[in-house]
Backbone bond lengths (Angstrom), bond angles and torsions (degrees), N, CA, C in turn:
res aa  C-N    CA-C-N  psi(-1)  N-CA   C-N-CA  omega(-1)  CA-C   N-CA-C  phi
1 V - - - 1.452 - - 1.524 107.84 -
2 T 1.293 116.97 129.01 1.457 120.85 -178.39 1.528 111.32 -103.51
3 S 1.313 115.42 163.86 1.468 120.68 176.96 1.519 110.86 -60.84
4 D 1.320 117.36 -35.11 1.466 120.57 178.22 1.527 111.96 -63.27
5 E 1.330 116.81 -37.60 1.465 120.69 -178.82 1.522 112.78 -65.25
6 V 1.322 116.66 -36.42 1.467 120.14 -177.00 1.524 112.72 -105.48
7 C 1.327 116.13 -0.05 1.478 121.86 179.99 1.524 111.61 52.41
8 A 1.320 115.69 46.36 1.468 120.22 -178.22 1.522 109.37 -158.27
9 L 1.319 115.00 156.45 1.457 120.21 173.62 1.520 109.42 -77.08
10 K 1.303 116.62 157.85 1.463 122.96 -175.97 1.528 113.02 -55.36
11 G 1.318 117.49 -39.96 1.458 121.40 -176.30 1.521 114.87 -66.58
12 E 1.321 117.71 -12.84 1.467 120.69 179.38 1.528 112.47 -77.35
13 G 1.324 117.49 -18.24 1.457 120.94 176.85 1.518 115.68 88.07
14 K 1.321 117.56 -2.06 1.468 119.95 -178.07 1.526 112.19 -66.11
15 H 1.328 116.91 -26.94 1.464 121.07 177.19 1.531 109.40 -61.71
16 Y 1.333 114.38 -48.50 1.465 119.55 -179.70 1.524 111.17 -63.10
17 S 1.314 116.72 -43.96 1.466 120.75 -179.84 1.520 111.24 -59.06
18 K 1.324 116.68 -42.74 1.470 121.09 -179.78 1.522 110.82 -63.60
19 I 1.327 117.14 -44.78 1.466 120.63 -179.89 1.525 110.85 -64.84
20 I 1.327 116.39 -44.65 1.463 120.76 -179.83 1.521 110.59 -59.35
21 E 1.322 116.03 -44.72 1.466 120.61 -179.75 1.527 111.75 -67.06
22 E 1.325 117.06 -49.53 1.467 120.66 -176.17 1.520 113.25 -67.19
23 M 1.326 117.08 -32.79 1.460 120.78 -177.72 1.531 112.42 -97.75
24 S 1.329 116.63 -0.03 1.474 121.94 -177.29 1.530 110.85 51.22
25 C 1.321 115.46 48.19 1.465 121.71 -177.10 1.521 112.14 -75.71
26 N 1.305 115.07 146.71 1.452 122.18 170.12 1.530 106.23 -85.66
27 I 1.313 117.45 113.96 1.465 121.49 -174.79 1.522 111.92 -57.66
28 E 1.325 117.20 -38.35 1.462 120.56 -177.87 1.527 111.90 -64.12
29 C 1.325 117.20 -20.65 1.464 121.58 -179.24 1.528 111.92 -107.17
30 S 1.326 116.99 11.51 1.463 121.67 -176.74 1.521 110.70 -107.66
31 Y 1.326 115.56 147.17 1.459 122.19 -176.51 1.525 110.84 -130.05
32 S 1.309 115.35 146.01 1.452 122.28 167.20 1.511 106.19 -111.47
33 V 1.324 115.93 127.49 1.453 121.66 178.59 1.523 106.53 -117.88
34 G 1.332 116.65 120.45 1.450 117.94 -177.74 1.511 113.68 -161.62
35 D 1.338 114.35 171.03 1.463 120.43 -176.84 1.527 112.58 -112.74
36 S 1.311 117.40 15.00 1.458 121.14 177.72 1.529 109.26 -124.11
37 P 1.337 117.30 112.31 1.469 118.90 -179.58 1.527 112.71 -55.52
38 K 1.302 117.01 -43.23 1.460 121.01 -176.22 1.527 111.78 -73.50
39 Q 1.306 117.39 -50.77 1.465 120.32 -173.72 1.520 113.76 -81.25
40 D 1.312 118.45 -39.10 1.460 121.30 -174.70 1.524 113.21 -94.36
41 I 1.309 116.72 -40.89 1.462 120.22 -172.70 1.532 111.91 -90.27
42 E 1.305 117.15 -54.52 1.469 120.21 -176.64 1.526 112.23 -59.49
43 A 1.325 117.17 -46.41 1.464 120.35 -179.02 1.528 111.30 -61.21
44 A 1.325 116.88 -42.24 1.465 120.98 179.89 1.526 111.64 -68.28
45 K 1.322 117.50 -42.78 1.470 121.11 179.01 1.528 110.82 -61.17
46 N 1.330 116.76 -38.14 1.462 120.32 179.46 1.522 112.17 -61.81
47 L 1.332 116.94 -23.50 1.464 121.52 178.06 1.521 112.60 -96.23
48 G 1.338 117.17 -4.79 1.460 120.84 178.42 1.513 115.32 93.05
49 L 1.329 117.61 10.06 1.458 120.45 177.85 1.516 110.66 -77.61
50 N 1.323 116.58 154.60 1.459 122.38 169.98 1.528 106.81 -72.44
51 T 1.316 116.55 147.96 1.459 118.93 -175.61 1.521 111.96 -129.84
52 V 1.335 114.15 143.43 1.454 121.76 177.38 1.523 107.15 -129.60
53 F 1.331 115.48 118.18 1.460 121.04 178.64 1.512 109.45 -94.20
54 C 1.322 116.62 124.92 1.461 122.88 177.59 1.516 108.08 -91.50
55 N 1.301 116.50 102.83 1.458 122.55 -176.63 1.527 109.54 -93.84
56 Y 1.322 115.06 72.45 1.457 121.15 -176.52 1.507 111.69 -86.31
57 G 1.285 116.43 146.30 1.448 121.88 169.43 1.514 114.68 78.03
58 K 1.311 114.81 174.50 1.453 122.02 179.74 1.517 110.69 -88.66
59 K 1.305 116.55 134.38 1.458 122.85 173.54 1.519 113.77 51.66
60 G 1.316 116.20 40.92 1.452 119.28 174.23 1.509 116.24 80.67
61 I 1.313 117.79 15.74 1.460 119.10 176.54 1.521 107.77 -81.69
62 H 1.296 115.46 122.87 1.458 120.12 -178.61 1.517 110.68 -65.82
63 Y 1.316 115.87 149.53 1.456 120.88 -178.26 1.526 112.47 -67.94
64 H 1.318 118.22 -23.44 1.459 120.25 -174.36 1.528 113.53 -103.44
65 T 1.311 117.90 3.11 1.451 120.63 179.86 1.525 108.77 -156.55
66 T 1.296 116.78 170.00 1.460 119.53 -178.95 1.520 112.49 -98.91
67 H 1.329 118.04 1.49 1.461 118.02 -178.92 1.532 111.06 -79.60
68 I 1.300 115.95 156.04 1.463 120.81 177.76 1.516 108.19 -100.99
69 S 1.312 115.55 125.36 1.448 120.56 179.89 1.521 109.85 -74.13
70 L 1.310 116.50 124.08 1.463 120.53 -179.73 1.520 112.07 -67.85
71 E 1.309 116.81 -21.91 1.464 119.44 -178.76 1.519 112.50 -99.91
72 H 1.318 117.91 6.54 1.462 121.63 -177.97 1.529 111.47 -60.36
73 E 1.317 117.04 -31.05 1.455 120.82 -179.98 1.523 112.32 -91.40
74 N 1.325 117.12 5.73 1.457 122.38 177.70 1.530 108.30 -52.70
75 N 1.307 117.88 138.63 1.468 119.44 -174.82 1.526 113.97 -87.95
76 V 1.307 117.81 26.80 1.458 121.54 170.54 1.520 106.87 -69.58
77 K 1.308 116.68 126.25 1.459 120.79 -175.53 1.526 111.26 -98.43
78 A 1.311 115.89 120.04 1.456 121.67 175.46 1.528 109.50 -80.91
79 D 1.326 115.70 160.50 1.464 120.20 176.92 1.529 110.99 -68.65
80 F 1.334 115.52 -33.02 1.456 121.66 179.85 1.529 108.86 -138.00
81 V 1.319 116.39 150.88 1.462 122.11 174.54 1.523 107.21 -127.53
82 I 1.337 115.49 130.49 1.459 119.95 178.18 1.525 109.17 -126.39
83 I 1.327 115.09 159.35 1.462 119.38 176.76 1.526 111.74 -116.39
84 K 1.350 116.96 -5.38 1.454 121.37 174.36 1.533 108.57 -152.56
85 L 1.319 116.15 146.89 1.466 120.91 -174.14 1.522 113.19 -60.18
86 S 1.302 119.25 -29.99 1.458 120.68 -178.61 1.534 111.79 -60.64
87 Q 1.341 117.47 -19.87 1.467 120.73 178.84 1.538 112.24 -70.84
88 L 1.321 117.06 -15.81 1.465 119.53 178.69 1.529 112.00 -61.17
89 R 1.325 117.79 -32.10 1.463 120.60 -179.92 1.525 111.65 -56.30
90 D 1.318 117.12 -38.47 1.462 120.86 -179.10 1.531 111.59 -71.77
91 I 1.305 116.84 -26.26 1.472 121.24 -178.20 1.521 111.05 -85.26
92 L 1.324 116.10 -44.77 1.445 120.28 -175.83 1.504 111.51 -83.87
């Protein structure tokens, strides 16, 4: 689901709502996995999804780029925190 499809930025949660509705998902069994506390974790938690924060890299450096996320230290608490994708198997 893209921002264009829902006419909203990721942090608004409309992406999750659209997927949940279209796929008839059970929210209690649904997860958001992401590396942005504000966009991936907070938006999903507000809808009742389980959340997994990917805490990659040193001091908030994302695994896919060299920039430092200003919101990486945001105190939004995910249900789970992982440092590598292989840890998802234990959660799911």
